[in-house]
DSSP file (Angstrom, degrees, kcal/mol; ACC not computed):
  #  RESIDUE AA STRUCTURE BP1 BP2  ACC     N-H-->O    O-->H-N    N-H-->O    O-->H-N    TCO  KAPPA ALPHA  PHI   PSI    X-CA   Y-CA   Z-CA
    1    1 A M              0   0    0      0, 0.0    61,-0.1     0, 0.0    62,-0.1   0.000 360.0 360.0 360.0 135.5  -22.1 -292.6  146.5
    2    2 A E        -     0   0    0     60,-0.1    60,-0.2     1,-0.0    58,-0.0   0.879 360.0-126.4 -75.0 -40.7  -20.7 -294.3  143.4
    3    3 A N        +     0   0    0     58,-1.7    59,-0.2     1,-0.3     2,-0.1   0.568  52.8 150.3  99.6  15.6  -20.3 -298.0  144.5
    4    4 A R        -     0   0    0     57,-1.7    59,-0.4     1,-0.1    -1,-0.3  -0.472  50.7-107.6 -75.8 155.7  -16.7 -298.4  143.6
    5    5 A Q        -     0   0    0     57,-0.1     2,-0.1    -2,-0.1    -1,-0.1  -0.637  29.2-126.6 -85.9 136.6  -14.7 -300.9  145.7
    6    6 A P        -     0   0    0      0, 0.0    53,-0.1     0, 0.0    -1,-0.1  -0.394  30.0-101.1 -75.8 158.9  -12.2 -299.6  148.2
    7    7 A T     >  -     0   0    0      1,-0.1     4,-1.9    -2,-0.1     3,-0.4  -0.462  28.8-116.4 -73.6 152.7   -8.6 -300.9  148.2
    8    8 A P  H  > S+     0   0    0      0, 0.0     4,-2.3     0, 0.0     5,-0.1   0.853 116.5  57.4 -58.0 -33.7   -7.7 -303.5  150.8
    9    9 A G  H  > S+     0   0    0      1,-0.2     4,-2.3     2,-0.2     5,-0.1   0.889 105.2  49.5 -64.2 -38.6   -5.2 -301.0  152.3
   10   10 A L  H  > S+     0   0    0     -3,-0.4     4,-2.1     2,-0.2    -1,-0.2   0.876 109.5  51.6 -68.8 -37.1   -8.0 -298.4  152.8
   11   11 A V  H  X S+     0   0    0     -4,-1.9     4,-2.1     2,-0.2    -2,-0.2   0.923 110.3  49.9 -62.8 -43.1  -10.2 -301.0  154.5
   12   12 A S  H  X S+     0   0    0     -4,-2.3     4,-2.2     1,-0.2    -2,-0.2   0.905 109.5  50.3 -62.7 -41.7   -7.2 -301.8  156.8
   13   13 A I  H  X S+     0   0    0     -4,-2.3     4,-2.4     1,-0.2    -1,-0.2   0.889 108.0  53.5 -64.5 -37.4   -6.7 -298.2  157.6
   14   14 A T  H  X S+     0   0    0     -4,-2.1     4,-2.4     2,-0.2    -1,-0.2   0.908 108.2  50.1 -63.4 -40.8  -10.4 -297.8  158.5
   15   15 A W  H  X S+     0   0    0     -4,-2.1     4,-2.7     2,-0.2    -1,-0.2   0.899 109.6  51.4 -61.7 -39.8  -10.1 -300.8  160.9
   16   16 A I  H  X S+     0   0    0     -4,-2.2     4,-2.7     2,-0.2    -2,-0.2   0.910 108.5  51.5 -63.3 -41.4   -7.1 -299.1  162.4
   17   17 A I  H  X S+     0   0    0     -4,-2.4     4,-2.4     2,-0.2    -2,-0.2   0.935 111.6  46.2 -61.7 -46.4   -9.1 -295.9  162.9
   18   18 A Y  H  X S+     0   0    0     -4,-2.4     4,-3.0     1,-0.2    -2,-0.2   0.917 112.6  51.9 -61.1 -41.6  -11.9 -297.8  164.6
   19   19 A G  H  X S+     0   0    0     -4,-2.7     4,-2.7     2,-0.2    -2,-0.2   0.901 109.1  48.8 -62.2 -41.8   -9.4 -299.6  166.7
   20   20 A L  H  X S+     0   0    0     -4,-2.7     4,-2.1     2,-0.2    -1,-0.2   0.930 114.1  45.9 -64.2 -44.9   -7.7 -296.3  167.8
   21   21 A H  H  X S+     0   0    0     -4,-2.4     4,-2.9     1,-0.2     5,-0.2   0.928 114.1  48.8 -62.4 -44.1  -11.1 -294.8  168.7
   22   22 A A  H  X S+     0   0    0     -4,-3.0     4,-3.2     1,-0.2     5,-0.3   0.908 108.6  53.3 -63.8 -41.9  -12.2 -298.0  170.5
   23   23 A F  H  X S+     0   0    0     -4,-2.7     4,-1.0    -5,-0.2    -1,-0.2   0.929 113.1  44.0 -58.6 -45.5   -8.9 -298.1  172.5
   24   24 A S  H  < S+     0   0    0     -4,-2.1     4,-0.4     2,-0.2     3,-0.3   0.944 117.9  43.8 -63.8 -48.0   -9.5 -294.5  173.7
   25   25 A A  H >< S+     0   0    0     -4,-2.9     3,-1.4     1,-0.2    -2,-0.2   0.929 114.4  47.6 -66.4 -45.9  -13.1 -295.0  174.5
   26   26 A F  H >< S+     0   0    0     -4,-3.2     3,-1.4     1,-0.3    -1,-0.2   0.664  97.3  71.6 -73.9 -14.4  -12.8 -298.4  176.2
   27   27 A S  T 3< S+     0   0    0     -4,-1.0    -1,-0.3    -5,-0.3     3,-0.2   0.723 102.3  45.5 -70.2 -18.1   -9.9 -297.1  178.3
   28   28 A G  T X  S+     0   0    0     -3,-1.4     3,-1.8    -4,-0.4     7,-0.4   0.099  75.2 122.8-105.0  21.8  -12.5 -295.0  180.2
   29   29 A V  T <   +     0   0    0     -3,-1.4    -1,-0.1     1,-0.3    -2,-0.1   0.560  49.5  86.1 -67.4  -7.8  -15.0 -297.9  180.5
   30   30 A A  T 3  S+     0   0    0      1,-0.2    -1,-0.3    -3,-0.2    -2,-0.1   0.796 110.6   7.6 -59.9 -26.0  -15.0 -297.6  184.3
   31   31 A S    X>  -     0   0    0     -3,-1.8     4,-1.6     1,-0.1     3,-0.8  -0.957  69.8-130.9-155.3 134.5  -17.7 -294.9  183.8
   32   32 A P  H 3> S+     0   0    0      0, 0.0     4,-1.5     0, 0.0     5,-0.1   0.832 111.8  58.7 -57.2 -30.5  -19.5 -293.8  180.6
   33   33 A A  H 3> S+     0   0    0      1,-0.2     4,-1.3     2,-0.2     5,-0.1   0.878 106.8  47.7 -64.9 -35.3  -18.7 -290.2  181.6
   34   34 A L  H <> S+     0   0    0     -3,-0.8     4,-2.9    -6,-0.3     5,-0.3   0.781 101.9  65.7 -74.1 -26.5  -15.0 -291.2  181.5
   35   35 A V  H  X S+     0   0    0     -4,-1.6     4,-2.6    -7,-0.4    -2,-0.2   0.945 103.4  45.2 -58.1 -48.3  -15.6 -292.9  178.1
   36   36 A V  H  X S+     0   0    0     -4,-1.5     4,-2.2    66,-0.3    -1,-0.2   0.883 114.9  46.7 -68.3 -38.0  -16.3 -289.6  176.4
   37   37 A T  H  X S+     0   0    0     -4,-1.3     4,-2.5     2,-0.2     5,-0.3   0.905 115.0  46.3 -71.0 -39.1  -13.4 -287.8  178.1
   38   38 A A  H  X S+     0   0    0     -4,-2.9     4,-1.7     2,-0.2     7,-0.3   0.887 113.2  51.7 -65.7 -37.6  -11.0 -290.6  177.2
   39   39 A F  H  < S+     0   0    0     -4,-2.6    -2,-0.2    -5,-0.3    -1,-0.2   0.914 117.6  36.5 -63.9 -44.1  -12.4 -290.7  173.7
   40   40 A L  H  < S+     0   0    0     -4,-2.2    -2,-0.2    -5,-0.2    -1,-0.2   0.838 126.2  35.3 -81.6 -33.8  -11.9 -286.9  173.1
   41   41 A A  H  < S+     0   0    0     -4,-2.5     2,-0.2    -5,-0.2    -3,-0.2   0.607  90.2 105.9 -98.7 -13.7   -8.6 -286.4  175.0
   42   42 A G    >X  -     0   0    0     -4,-1.7     4,-1.8    -5,-0.3     3,-0.5  -0.469  69.6-134.2 -72.8 136.2   -6.9 -289.7  174.2
   43   43 A W  H 3> S+     0   0    0      1,-0.2     4,-2.9     2,-0.2     5,-0.3   0.875 103.7  59.2 -55.9 -41.0   -4.1 -289.5  171.7
   44   44 A P  H 3> S+     0   0    0      0, 0.0     4,-2.2     0, 0.0    -1,-0.2   0.906 107.4  46.8 -57.9 -38.2   -5.3 -292.6  169.8
   45   45 A S  H <> S+     0   0    0     -3,-0.5     4,-2.3    -7,-0.3    -2,-0.2   0.876 111.8  49.7 -71.4 -36.6   -8.6 -290.9  169.2
   46   46 A I  H  X S+     0   0    0     -4,-1.8     4,-2.2     2,-0.2    -1,-0.2   0.913 111.9  48.5 -67.7 -41.6   -7.0 -287.7  168.0
   47   47 A I  H  X S+     0   0    0     -4,-2.9     4,-2.6     1,-0.2    -2,-0.2   0.908 111.1  51.5 -62.0 -41.6   -4.7 -289.6  165.7
   48   48 A A  H  X S+     0   0    0     -4,-2.2     4,-2.5    -5,-0.3    -2,-0.2   0.893 107.8  52.1 -62.8 -40.2   -7.8 -291.5  164.4
   49   49 A L  H  X S+     0   0    0     -4,-2.3     4,-2.1     2,-0.2    -1,-0.2   0.932 110.7  47.4 -61.7 -45.9   -9.6 -288.2  163.8
   50   50 A I  H  X S+     0   0    0     -4,-2.2     4,-2.5     1,-0.2    -2,-0.2   0.924 112.1  49.8 -61.8 -44.9   -6.6 -286.9  161.7
   51   51 A L  H  X S+     0   0    0     -4,-2.6     4,-2.8     1,-0.2    -1,-0.2   0.891 107.8  54.9 -60.7 -39.2   -6.4 -290.2  159.8
   52   52 A S  H  X S+     0   0    0     -4,-2.5     4,-1.0     1,-0.2    -1,-0.2   0.916 110.9  44.5 -60.7 -43.7  -10.2 -290.0  159.1
   53   53 A Y  H  X S+     0   0    0     -4,-2.1     4,-0.5     2,-0.2     3,-0.3   0.909 115.0  48.2 -66.8 -41.5   -9.7 -286.5  157.6
   54   54 A V  H  < S+     0   0    0     -4,-2.5     3,-0.4     1,-0.2     4,-0.3   0.896 118.7  38.5 -66.4 -40.7   -6.7 -287.5  155.6
   55   55 A K  H  X S+     0   0    0     -4,-2.8     4,-1.6     1,-0.2    -1,-0.2   0.500  90.3  90.5 -91.4  -5.5   -8.2 -290.7  154.1
   56   56 A R  H  X S+     0   0    0     -4,-1.0     4,-0.7    -3,-0.3    -1,-0.2   0.884  86.9  51.7 -60.0 -38.8  -11.8 -289.3  153.6
   57   57 A G  H >< S+     0   0    0     -4,-0.5     3,-0.8    -3,-0.4    -1,-0.2   0.898 108.4  50.7 -64.3 -40.6  -10.9 -288.2  150.0
   58   58 A D  H 34 S+     0   0    0     -4,-0.3    -1,-0.2     1,-0.2    -2,-0.2   0.813 109.8  51.9 -64.9 -29.4   -9.5 -291.7  149.2
   59   59 A A  H >< S+     0   0    0     -4,-1.6     3,-2.3     5,-0.1     6,-0.7   0.592  79.8 124.0 -83.9 -11.1  -12.8 -293.2  150.5
   60   60 A R  T << S+     0   0    0     -3,-0.8     3,-0.1    -4,-0.7    -3,-0.0  -0.255  77.4  18.5 -56.3 131.2  -15.0 -291.0  148.4
   61   61 A G  T 3  S+     0   0    0      1,-0.4   -57,-1.7   -58,-0.0   -58,-1.7   0.419 110.7  91.2  88.1  -0.2  -17.3 -293.0  146.2
   62   62 A T  S X  S-     0   0    0     -3,-2.3     3,-1.4   -59,-0.2     4,-0.5  -0.732  92.4-103.9-117.2 170.4  -16.9 -296.2  148.3
   63   63 A Y  T >> S+     0   0    0    -59,-0.4     4,-0.7     1,-0.3     3,-0.6   0.723 116.6  70.0 -65.4 -18.7  -18.8 -297.6  151.3
   64   64 A L  H 3> S+     0   0    0      1,-0.2     4,-2.5     2,-0.2    -1,-0.3   0.712  80.8  74.5 -72.5 -18.6  -15.9 -296.4  153.5
   65   65 A E  H <> S+     0   0    0     -3,-1.4     4,-2.3    -6,-0.7    -1,-0.2   0.914  95.0  50.4 -58.1 -42.1  -16.9 -292.8  152.8
   66   66 A S  H <> S+     0   0    0     -3,-0.6     4,-2.3    -4,-0.5    -1,-0.2   0.859 109.0  52.4 -65.4 -33.6  -19.8 -293.2  155.2
   67   67 A H  H  X S+     0   0    0     -4,-0.7     4,-2.6     2,-0.2     5,-0.2   0.918 108.6  49.0 -68.1 -43.2  -17.5 -294.7  157.8
   68   68 A M  H  X S+     0   0    0     -4,-2.5     4,-2.3     1,-0.2    -2,-0.2   0.935 114.6  44.9 -62.2 -45.3  -15.1 -291.7  157.6
   69   69 A N  H  X S+     0   0    0     -4,-2.3     4,-2.7    -5,-0.2     5,-0.2   0.902 112.3  52.9 -64.2 -40.3  -17.9 -289.2  157.9
   70   70 A W  H  X S+     0   0    0     -4,-2.3     4,-2.2    -5,-0.2    -2,-0.2   0.921 111.7  44.9 -59.3 -47.2  -19.5 -291.3  160.8
   71   71 A L  H  X S+     0   0    0     -4,-2.6     4,-1.9     2,-0.2    -1,-0.2   0.888 113.4  49.4 -69.0 -39.7  -16.3 -291.3  162.8
   72   72 A I  H  X S+     0   0    0     -4,-2.3     4,-2.2    -5,-0.2     5,-0.2   0.941 113.5  46.4 -64.4 -46.5  -15.6 -287.6  162.2
   73   73 A R  H  X S+     0   0    0     -4,-2.7     4,-2.8     1,-0.2     5,-0.4   0.879 108.0  57.4 -63.4 -37.8  -19.1 -286.7  163.3
   74   74 A T  H  X S+     0   0    0     -4,-2.2     4,-2.0    -5,-0.2    -1,-0.2   0.943 109.2  45.4 -58.2 -47.3  -18.9 -288.9  166.3
   75   75 A F  H  X S+     0   0    0     -4,-1.9     4,-2.2     2,-0.2    -2,-0.2   0.956 116.5  42.9 -61.1 -52.6  -15.8 -287.1  167.5
   76   76 A W  H  X S+     0   0    0     -4,-2.2     4,-2.3     1,-0.2    -2,-0.2   0.868 114.9  48.2 -69.6 -36.6  -17.1 -283.6  167.0
   77   77 A F  H  X S+     0   0    0     -4,-2.8     4,-2.6     2,-0.2    -1,-0.2   0.890 110.5  52.5 -70.0 -36.3  -20.6 -284.2  168.3
   78   78 A A  H  X S+     0   0    0     -4,-2.0     4,-2.2    -5,-0.4    -2,-0.2   0.915 110.1  49.3 -62.1 -41.2  -19.1 -285.9  171.4
   79   79 A L  H  X S+     0   0    0     -4,-2.2     4,-2.5     2,-0.2    -2,-0.2   0.922 110.0  51.2 -62.8 -43.4  -17.0 -282.8  171.9
   80   80 A L  H  X S+     0   0    0     -4,-2.3     4,-2.3     1,-0.2    -2,-0.2   0.936 111.8  46.2 -58.2 -48.0  -20.0 -280.5  171.5
   81   81 A W  H  X S+     0   0    0     -4,-2.6     4,-2.2     1,-0.2    -1,-0.2   0.857 112.1  51.6 -66.1 -34.1  -22.0 -282.5  174.1
   82   82 A L  H  X S+     0   0    0     -4,-2.2     4,-2.2     2,-0.2    -1,-0.2   0.889 109.1  49.7 -69.7 -38.4  -19.0 -282.5  176.5
   83   83 A V  H  X S+     0   0    0     -4,-2.5     4,-2.2     2,-0.2    -2,-0.2   0.913 111.0  50.3 -64.0 -42.0  -18.7 -278.7  176.2
   84   84 A L  H  X S+     0   0    0     -4,-2.3     4,-2.4     1,-0.2    -2,-0.2   0.907 109.5  50.9 -61.8 -41.2  -22.4 -278.4  176.9
   85   85 A A  H  X S+     0   0    0     -4,-2.2     4,-2.4     1,-0.2    -1,-0.2   0.888 109.0  51.5 -63.2 -38.4  -22.0 -280.6  180.0
   86   86 A A  H  X S+     0   0    0     -4,-2.2     4,-0.9     2,-0.2    -2,-0.2   0.891 109.4  49.6 -65.8 -39.0  -19.1 -278.5  181.2
   87   87 A V  H >< S+     0   0    0     -4,-2.2     3,-0.6     1,-0.2     4,-0.3   0.920 112.3  48.0 -64.9 -43.0  -21.2 -275.3  180.8
   88   88 A L  H >< S+     0   0    0     -4,-2.4     3,-1.5     1,-0.2     6,-0.4   0.890 107.5  56.0 -63.4 -38.4  -24.0 -277.0  182.8
   89   89 A A  H 3< S+     0   0    0     -4,-2.4    -1,-0.2     1,-0.3    -2,-0.2   0.724  91.7  72.4 -67.8 -20.1  -21.6 -278.1  185.4
   90   90 A A  T << S+     0   0    0     -4,-0.9     2,-0.4    -3,-0.6    -1,-0.3   0.685  93.9  63.0 -69.2 -16.3  -20.5 -274.5  185.9
   91   91 A T  S <> S-     0   0    0     -3,-1.5     4,-0.6    -4,-0.3     3,-0.2  -0.888  83.7-134.9-108.3 142.4  -23.8 -273.9  187.6
   92   92 A F  T >4 S+     0   0    0     -2,-0.4     3,-0.9     1,-0.2    -1,-0.1   0.893 107.1  50.7 -60.6 -40.5  -24.8 -275.7  190.8
   93   93 A V  T 34 S+     0   0    0      1,-0.2     4,-0.4     2,-0.1    -1,-0.2   0.824 107.8  53.8 -68.2 -31.8  -28.2 -276.5  189.5
   94   94 A G  T 3> S+     0   0    0     -6,-0.4     4,-2.7    -3,-0.2    -1,-0.2   0.516  80.4  92.9 -83.8  -5.0  -26.9 -277.9  186.2
   95   95 A I  H <X S+     0   0    0     -3,-0.9     4,-2.5    -4,-0.6     5,-0.2   0.919  85.9  47.9 -59.3 -46.9  -24.5 -280.4  187.8
   96   96 A P  H  > S+     0   0    0      0, 0.0     4,-2.2     0, 0.0    -1,-0.2   0.908 114.4  47.4 -60.6 -38.5  -27.0 -283.3  187.8
   97   97 A M  H  > S+     0   0    0     -4,-0.4     4,-2.8     2,-0.2    -2,-0.2   0.890 110.7  52.4 -67.1 -38.1  -27.8 -282.6  184.1
   98   98 A A  H  X S+     0   0    0     -4,-2.7     4,-2.5     2,-0.2    -1,-0.2   0.914 110.0  47.7 -63.8 -43.2  -24.1 -282.3  183.3
   99   99 A I  H  X S+     0   0    0     -4,-2.5     4,-2.4     2,-0.2    -1,-0.2   0.927 113.7  47.6 -63.7 -44.8  -23.4 -285.7  184.8
  100  100 A T  H  X S+     0   0    0     -4,-2.2     4,-2.7    -5,-0.2     5,-0.2   0.922 112.4  49.4 -61.8 -44.5  -26.4 -287.3  183.0
  101  101 A L  H  X S+     0   0    0     -4,-2.8     4,-2.4     1,-0.2    -2,-0.2   0.899 110.7  49.9 -62.9 -41.3  -25.3 -285.7  179.7
  102  102 A A  H  X S+     0   0    0     -4,-2.5     4,-2.1     2,-0.2   -66,-0.3   0.913 112.3  47.9 -64.4 -42.3  -21.7 -286.9  180.1
  103  103 A W  H  X S+     0   0    0     -4,-2.4     4,-2.3     2,-0.2    -2,-0.2   0.944 113.2  47.2 -61.7 -48.8  -23.0 -290.5  180.8
  104  104 A L  H  X S+     0   0    0     -4,-2.7     4,-2.4     1,-0.2    -2,-0.2   0.879 111.2  51.5 -63.2 -37.7  -25.3 -290.5  177.9
  105  105 A T  H  X S+     0   0    0     -4,-2.4     4,-2.5    -5,-0.2    -1,-0.2   0.899 108.5  51.9 -65.9 -39.7  -22.6 -289.1  175.6
  106  106 A G  H  X S+     0   0    0     -4,-2.1     4,-2.1     2,-0.2    -2,-0.2   0.914 111.7  45.7 -61.4 -43.7  -20.2 -291.9  176.7
  107  107 A I  H  X S+     0   0    0     -4,-2.3     4,-2.5     1,-0.2    -2,-0.2   0.904 111.8  52.6 -65.5 -41.0  -22.8 -294.5  175.9
  108  108 A W  H  X S+     0   0    0     -4,-2.4     4,-2.5     2,-0.2    -2,-0.2   0.903 107.7  51.3 -61.1 -43.3  -23.6 -292.9  172.6
  109  109 A V  H  X S+     0   0    0     -4,-2.5     4,-2.3     2,-0.2     5,-0.2   0.933 110.9  47.9 -60.5 -47.1  -19.8 -292.9  171.7
  110  110 A L  H  X S+     0   0    0     -4,-2.1     4,-2.6     1,-0.2     5,-0.2   0.921 111.1  51.7 -60.5 -43.6  -19.6 -296.6  172.5
  111  111 A Y  H  X S+     0   0    0     -4,-2.5     4,-3.2     1,-0.2     5,-0.3   0.925 110.5  48.0 -57.4 -46.7  -22.7 -297.3  170.4
  112  112 A R  H  X S+     0   0    0     -4,-2.5     4,-2.2     2,-0.2    -1,-0.2   0.875 112.3  48.4 -67.2 -37.6  -21.3 -295.5  167.4
  113  113 A I  H  X S+     0   0    0     -4,-2.3     4,-2.3    -5,-0.2    -1,-0.2   0.945 116.5  42.8 -66.2 -46.5  -18.0 -297.2  167.5
  114  114 A I  H  X S+     0   0    0     -4,-2.6     4,-2.3    -5,-0.2    -2,-0.2   0.936 115.4  48.2 -66.2 -47.0  -19.6 -300.7  167.9
  115  115 A R  H  X S+     0   0    0     -4,-3.2     4,-2.0    -5,-0.2    -1,-0.2   0.921 113.5  48.0 -60.7 -44.1  -22.3 -300.0  165.2
  116  116 A G  H  X S+     0   0    0     -4,-2.2     4,-2.5    -5,-0.3    -1,-0.2   0.916 111.1  50.0 -63.1 -43.4  -19.7 -298.7  162.8
  117  117 A A  H  X S+     0   0    0     -4,-2.3     4,-2.5     1,-0.2    -1,-0.2   0.884 109.1  52.5 -63.8 -38.2  -17.3 -301.6  163.3
  118  118 A L  H  X S+     0   0    0     -4,-2.3     4,-1.3     2,-0.2    -1,-0.2   0.901 110.8  47.0 -64.8 -40.1  -20.2 -304.1  162.8
  119  119 A C  H  <>S+     0   0    0     -4,-2.0     5,-2.7     2,-0.2    -2,-0.2   0.900 112.2  50.4 -66.5 -39.9  -21.1 -302.4  159.5
  120  120 A L  H ><5S+     0   0    0     -4,-2.5     3,-1.7     1,-0.2    -2,-0.2   0.897 105.5  56.4 -64.1 -39.8  -17.4 -302.4  158.4
  121  121 A F  H 3<5S+     0   0    0     -4,-2.5    -1,-0.2     1,-0.3    -2,-0.2   0.859 109.9  45.8 -58.4 -35.9  -17.2 -306.1  159.3
  122  122 A D  T 3<5S-     0   0    0     -4,-1.3    -1,-0.3    -5,-0.1    -2,-0.2   0.331 114.9-118.1 -89.1   6.9  -20.0 -306.7  156.9
  123  123 A D  T < 5S+     0   0    0     -3,-1.7     2,-0.3     1,-0.2    -3,-0.2   0.896  70.3 136.2  56.5  43.0  -18.4 -304.5  154.2
  124  124 A K      < -     0   0    0     -5,-2.7    -1,-0.2    -6,-0.1     2,-0.1  -0.872  58.1-114.5-120.7 151.9  -21.4 -302.2  154.3
  125  125 A A        -     0   0    0     -2,-0.3     2,-0.8    -3,-0.1   -61,-0.1  -0.430  39.1-105.6 -72.1 157.2  -21.9 -298.4  154.4
  126  126 A I        -     0   0    0    -63,-0.4     2,-0.9    -2,-0.1     3,-0.1  -0.808  30.1-150.5 -87.4 115.5  -23.4 -297.0  157.5
  127  127 A D        -     0   0    0     -2,-0.8     4,-0.2     1,-0.2    -1,-0.0  -0.774  12.7-173.7 -88.2 106.4  -27.0 -296.0  156.7
  128  128 A V        +     0   0    0     -2,-0.9     2,-0.2     2,-0.1    -1,-0.2   0.704  60.0  89.6 -77.7 -17.9  -27.7 -293.1  159.0
  129  129 A A  S    S-     0   0    0     -3,-0.1     2,-1.4     1,-0.1    -2,-0.1  -0.562  90.5-114.8 -75.2 143.8  -31.3 -293.0  157.9
  130  130 A M        -     0   0    0     -2,-0.2    -2,-0.1     0, 0.0    -1,-0.1  -0.655  44.9-178.9 -81.0  94.3  -33.5 -295.1  160.0
  131  131 A T        -     0   0    0     -2,-1.4     3,-0.1    -4,-0.2    -4,-0.0  -0.707  30.3-107.0 -96.2 147.6  -34.6 -297.7  157.5
  132  132 A P        -     0   0    0      0, 0.0     3,-0.1     0, 0.0    -1,-0.1  -0.376  45.7 -92.9 -69.1 151.7  -37.0 -300.5  158.3
  133  133 A P    >   -     0   0    0      0, 0.0     3,-1.9     0, 0.0     0, 0.0  -0.216  53.7 -83.1 -60.9 154.6  -35.5 -304.0  158.6
  134  134 A A  T 3  S+     0   0    0      1,-0.3    -3,-0.0    -3,-0.1     0, 0.0  -0.311 116.4  26.0 -58.8 139.7  -35.6 -306.2  155.4
  135  135 A G  T 3  S+     0   0    0      1,-0.3    -1,-0.3    -3,-0.1     0, 0.0   0.340  89.0 128.1  89.0  -7.2  -38.8 -308.0  154.9
  136  136 A S    <   -     0   0    0     -3,-1.9    -1,-0.3     1,-0.1     0, 0.0  -0.520  68.9 -95.8 -81.3 153.6  -40.9 -305.4  156.8
  137  137 A P        -     0   0    0      0, 0.0    -1,-0.1     0, 0.0     3,-0.1  -0.283  45.7 -98.0 -66.0 151.7  -44.0 -304.0  155.1
  138  138 A P        -     0   0    0      0, 0.0     3,-0.1     0, 0.0     2,-0.0  -0.310  50.2 -88.4 -65.8 154.3  -43.6 -300.7  153.3
  139  139 A P        -     0   0    0      0, 0.0     2,-0.1     0, 0.0    -3,-0.0  -0.328  48.3-101.9 -64.6 146.5  -44.7 -297.6  155.1
  140  140 A A        -     0   0    0     -3,-0.1     2,-0.3     1,-0.1     0, 0.0  -0.441  35.5-123.9 -68.1 138.4  -48.4 -296.6  154.7
  141  141 A S        -     0   0    0     -2,-0.1     2,-0.5    -3,-0.1    -1,-0.1  -0.650  21.9-117.5 -85.9 140.9  -49.0 -293.8  152.3
  142  142 A G              0   0    0     -2,-0.3    -1,-0.1     1,-0.2     0, 0.0  -0.653 360.0 360.0 -78.0 121.7  -50.8 -290.8  153.6
  143  143 A A              0   0    0     -2,-0.5    -1,-0.2     0, 0.0    -2,-0.0   0.398 360.0 360.0-116.6 360.0  -54.1 -290.4  151.7
């Protein structure tokens, strides 16, 4: 990533994308399983996905590039987990696992929307690597 600054318009569009995803996800907040279905099937989320793909090129080289990739991956991985839950639900034995998977996916979607929005609020890229908090000692080297 280059470190160039995004335009204010691109930052605003990124906020709109998060807002559309959040609107879809939180509309199903009665149940985390409904969160993922509302997130994937809701028009606001589909519009947000399209906007993410369209604006990803404009975001290249800025901290917003990580946000666009984060949001696109969130959608497609949620869809993958929901399809897996549907396959599990097709078997009588897999129904409890399907319900659990749908709930966990719903919680995961909410986490990703909230975490991404918090990073955007701070004008930061989303660091997908698990880095230690600032001020923590460096990892021990294997000798």
